[in-house]
N, C-alpha and C positions, 0 to 999 in steps of 0.2 A: 441884779448881779447874775441871777440864773440865766436870764436871756443873753447877757453878755457872754457867759461861758458857752452857751449853745452856739452863738455866732462864731466864737473863736474856734470851737471844736470843729465846726463845719469847714471853716477856712483852712484849718490844719489838715483835715481829711482831703480836701481838694488839692492842697499843696502836695500832700504825700502822694496822691495819684499822679500828679504831674511830674514830680521828681522821680518817681519810680519809672515812669515811661521814658524820661530823658536818660536815666541811668542805663536803660537797655538800648540806648541809641536810637529810639524811635520818637517821632513827633507826637506831642500831646495836644489834643484838641483844645483850642483856646475859647471854647464856647461853654458857658456855665449855666446852671439852673438859677433863675432869679427868685430865690426864696430865702435869701439871707435875712430878710426882715421877719420871717416866720420863726417858728420854734418847734421843738420836740415837746409834745404835750406832757411827757413824763418829766421834763426838766423844769419843774415848777416847785416853788416852796411847798413842803408838805407838813408844815408845823414844826414844833420843837422836837417831836419824836417821829423820825421818818418811818417807824414801824407802825404808826397809827394812820389809817387811811383818812383822807379828808372828804371823800365822796361817799354817797350812800351805796349800799349793796345793790348790785345790778340784778333785777328780777330774772329768774329762770324763765326760759321760753315755756309757754303753756303746753300741757300734754294734750294734744288734740285727739289721741286715740286712733284706732284703726277706722278709716272711713268705710261707711257701708257701701256695698256694691250698688251700682245703679240698676234699677229694675229694668227688665226687658221691655222694650217698647211694645205698645199694643199694635197688633197688625192693622194696617190701613184697610178700611172697608173697600169693597170693589169700587174702582173708580167709575165715575159716570162715563157713558160712551161719549166719544168725541162728537162734536156737532158736525154738521155737513161740512165737507171740505170746502175751502175757498173756491170760488169759480175759477175757470181757466184763466191763466194770466193773459195779459194783453198779447194778442197774437202778433202784434207788430211793435215790439218795444223799441224804444229809441236805441240806436246803435251805441256801442261803447264809445265814450268820449275819447278823443285823440289823446294819446299819452303826452305827458308834459314834454314839449319839444326841447326844453332847455332846463333839465333838472339841475339842482344845486350841485356844483362840483365838490369833490372831496377837498378838505382843507389843503391849502398849499403846503407841500412838505418843506421842512426846514432844510437849508442847504446841506447840513450834516446828516440828514436822513430821518430826523424825527418830525412829528407834526408841529405846525405852528401853534404858539401858545399866546395867551393874553399876558402872561408874565414876561419880564425882560431880564435875561435872555431865555429864561425857562420858568416853570411853575412848580413850587414846592409841593403843593397838594395834588395837582393833576399829574405830576411827574411827566411832563411833556416838554418838548423843545430841545431835547438832548439826543445825541446819537444812540443807537441801540447799545445795550450793555453799559450805559452810563446813567448816572443819577443826577437829578437837580438838587443842589444843596446850597447852604450858605457859603459864600466866598470868604473863607477865613482871613484872607489877605486884604479883603476890601469890604468888610462888614458895613452896613447890613445888606449888601448886594448879594445876588444869587449867581451861581456858576455851575456848569456841568463838571462832573468829576468821575473818576474811575471807581469801580466797585471791586476792591481787593478781596473782600469777604462779605457774604450776605448776612451781616449781623442784624439781629432784631432785639425785642425787649429783653430776652433772657441771655444776651451776649454782652461781654465787655468790649471795650475799644480804647485805642490810644490815638486814633486818627480818624478823620471823616470817612476815608475810604474803607474803614473796617465795618461800616454799616451798609445795609441794603438800600435800594432806592426807596424814598419815602421816610427814611430814618436819618437821624443826626446823632453824632457822638457828643454826649453832654456829660461832663464830669465823670467820664470813665465807663458809661453804659450807653447803648443805642436807644434812642427815644423816637417815637413815631410822631411825625408832623400831623396836625389835625386842625379842623375848622369848627367841629362840633363834638359833643360827647359821643354821639352815635358812631363816630369814626374811631373811637377807642374801645379796647376790649372791656366788655362788661362782666360783672355788674359794678365793679369798683373803679374802673378806668374813667378818668375825666379829662377833658380838654382844658387844662388849667395851668400848665407849667410854661411860664414865659422864660425867655433866655436873655443873657447878657454876654458881652465880650469879657475877656479875662481882665480888662481894666475897669469893669463894673458898668459899662455903658449899655443901657437897654437896647435890645434888638426889636424894633417896632413890628407889629403885625405878624409875629411869628410865635406860634403856640405849639406845645407838644403834649402828648398824653401822659397822665400819671399812670402808675403801675396798676394792674388788676390783681396784684398779690394780696393775700389775706393774712394779716399778722396773727390771726387766731388759730392757725394751724402750724404744725411743727415743720412741715416740708413746703418749700416755696418754689414750685416748678416754673413760675413766671419770672424768677430772678436768676441771675448768673450763679454758677457754682461758687459757694463760699459767701454768698450774700444773704442777708436777712431781710425780712419784710417789716418795715417800721411805719408807725403812725406819724403823720406830719400835719402841721397846721400853718397855712400861709398867714401873712400879716393882715390880709383882709378876711380872716377867719374861715377861708375855704379849707376843708379837712379832707385828707387823702392818704393813701399809702404809697410807699416807694421802696425800692430795693437799695440797700446800702451794704457796703463791705462790712462783714462781721468780724468781731474780735474773738477772744478766747475765754472771757470770764463766764463762769457758770451761774446757775440759778442761785440767787441770794447774795452773790458777790457784790462788794461795794464798787461803784462806778461813778464816773462824772460825765459820761456821754454814751449813747447807745452804740456807737461804733466800737466800744470796748467789749460789748456783750456778744456771746456766741449766737448762732442762728437760732431763732425761736424765742429770743428774749429781747427786752427793751429796757433801757436804763430809766427807771421810774422812781422818783424820790430818793435817788442815790443808791439804788440797788438794781441788779439785773433781774427782772421779773417776767413772768409769762403774761401775755395779753389774752383777755377773754372777751366775749361779746354776748349780745342778747340772743344770738343764735346758739351759743354753747357756753354756758357759765361754768363748765367743769374746770376745776382747779386742782392742783396737787393736794393730797390729804392734809387736813388741818388749815386750809386756806379758803378764803372766800373771794368772790368776784365783785370788785368795787368799781364804781363809775369814776371817771375823771371829773375834776372840777376846774373849769366848766366842762359840761358833758361833751362827748366826742362822738359824732355820727359820720358815717359814710353811707349815703343813701338813707334807707330806713333802718340800718343796723347800727346799734349803739355799741361802742367798744369801752372796755374797762381793763383792769389789771388784777392779777391774783396776789393777795397779801394775807 
């Protein structure tokens, strides 16, 4: 039932974004994040009493103290004298080889001015095949094909959008925010960004071979510069158990308020066990006075950092 509520709340949020955009007379992107099979780790049964944590306390990070200064390196002894220099070079070396008479030419330019690409008609990752000042993006009217488009605004990870043209080259408008196309984790902002977010059309059809980065935002801090203004950083787990963080529109409910979805909680809080609570981590287990930092069950990791919640 909890998973059902989570799916319904995500669908409602997506619908609200789309309706809001249409109300302003602007097109809403029909490309969605394919994680509806996943869930919010806080939207899990927490026992008969939601005030009682089900996980163990998260251990505080060790106090490593002040590192000792490195000792000054010992001076090197006098170096041994150089051996006799090499004999004179060959007085009659071979002449320089003739330059390549037929070097490889530059790639044939695209008729519209951009370089030729392996993608058809353009490449999402290489961002080539389009005229200058245009981006290669998904063709919303002919998914899963690609097409060149205008760039009305250079939106990136911390920007909202209602149309594909609201995002910079290499980014796509997904569920109201610009997401970066990627092929590997190394192309995403570290240390939390991962190349894991697959996409679907607005009718639920998967878009094959297209992946975007998750956010690099940290839910264990109160301010999230990686997210658009008014968005909070929330923990998320895909159906295949991939764990990541993402930016979501925030609500107005304060610390400890009853909630049914994280979208109802203000920035810096997540709906956990039916209440808006702070997130903590193995990097910083500090919680408000009188509360402890407890791990999720099952445990939640992004990289080597374990996340929990304050209760």
